[in-house]
N, C-alpha and C positions, 0 to 999 in steps of 0.2 A: 377796576375803574376803566371807563371807556377812553380810548385814545382819540385825538382829533381825527375826524373823518371815519371813525369806526365806532358806530353806535352799538350799544347793547340794549336790546329790546326785552325788558322783563316787566312783569306785572300785568294787571288787568285794569282796564279803565272803561267806565260807562259814560258815553257822551250822547248828545242829541244833535242831529243835523240842524243848522240854522235855516232861516227862511229862504236862503238862496241855495240850499242843498249842500252846504259846506260842513265839514267835520273838523273840529279842533283836535290836533294831535298833541299828546302830552309833551310838555316842555322838556322833560327828561329824555324823550326820544328825539327831540329836535336839536338838542344842545351840541351834538357831535357833528352837525351838518351846517353848511352855509345855506342861505336862502336859495341860492342858484343851483344847489345839488339836485340832480335828476333822480327821481324814484320811478318805479314801475308798478302799476296796479294791474293785477291780472285775476280773472275769475278762476277760482280753484274748482276742480270737478266735484268736490264735496260740498259745494254750496256756500262758500264764503269768498272774500276778496283777500288775496295774498299781496302784501306790499313788500317789494324788494328794494332795499336801499342801494345807494351807488355801488358799494362793494359787491353785492350780490348781482346787480345788473351787469357789472364787468365780467363776472364769472359766466353768466348767461351769454353775454356777447361773445366771449371766447368760444363757447360751445357752438353757438349758431354760426360763427364765422368759419368754423372748421368743416361745416357741412358742404358737400359738393353741390354745385349748381345742377349737375347731372343726376342727382339723387332725387327722383320725383317724389318719393314718400317724405323725405326731409323737407323739400320745398313746400309740399302741401301742408305739412305740419306747421312750418313757420308762418305761412300765409294765414292759416286758421288761428293760430295762437296769437300772433301779433295784431290781427284784425280786431281782437277782443280786448287788447291791453291799452293802457293809457299811461303816458309819461306825465309827470307833474313835479312841481316844487311847492314848498310851503309858502304861503303868503306871509306878510309881515306879522300877522297875528297868529301864525302857526296853523292855519286852516288849509284844508285841501278840498277841492271840488272835483268829484269824479262824475263820469258819464251816467246818465239815467240807466243805461244797460247794466253797468257794473252794480249800481245800487239794487236794481231789480234782481240780478243774479243772486245776490246775497240776501234778498228779502228785506233790505234796509229801507224803511220808509221814513222813519223819524229817529228811532233809538238804535244805537250801535254799541257793540262791545269790542274793544280793541284788546287783543291778546298778544303779548310778546312771546317770541320763540327764539330769543337770543340774537340770531343773525338777521331776522326779519320780523314782521308782525302781520297779524291777520285781523280782518274786520268781519264780525259776525252779526247777524240779527240776534237779539237776546234769546229767543226760543231755540234757535240752532245751537247757540253756545251752551244752553242748559242741556241739550241732548249730548253734546260733546263731553261736558262735565260728567254726566251720568255714565256715559260709555267708558270713561277712563277712571272712574271713582273706585275707591277701596282696593280690594284684592286685584281687580283688573289693572289698576294703575301700577301696582307692584309687579305684576306679570310683564307689563310693558317695560318697566325699568330693567328687569332682568333680561328680557329679550334684547333690549338695546345696549346691554352691558354697561349700565350707568349705576 
């Protein structure tokens, strides 16, 4: 069971963007968070949007804070990474509105698939999610579990 402020993101949900480009987040994923909690949306290199809840944002903050200002590569990475991200909170109806660039990165025009991964969740376009399901199906999924020692 989730503790206050510590959400567990499990399951798969199919939703549609509303006319204003907002997406409703499942109530079970919102229940551990206050309306004012800050989440981070970032484009994942594999073509979806990764959503980091406050606890994961804090871990990322610690890592970024530890980077030296004199480390040019680290500073270039953080500038590039955070120029593409967006912070947000849920509105009173549990919706989020992300930038057009984030939706475009994931190929989400109207329909979206929200996929839990326990400590965070991801937003895919339906076709991209089907590819991911196929890639991890059957024997391949078992191989992944063994490799990850689950």
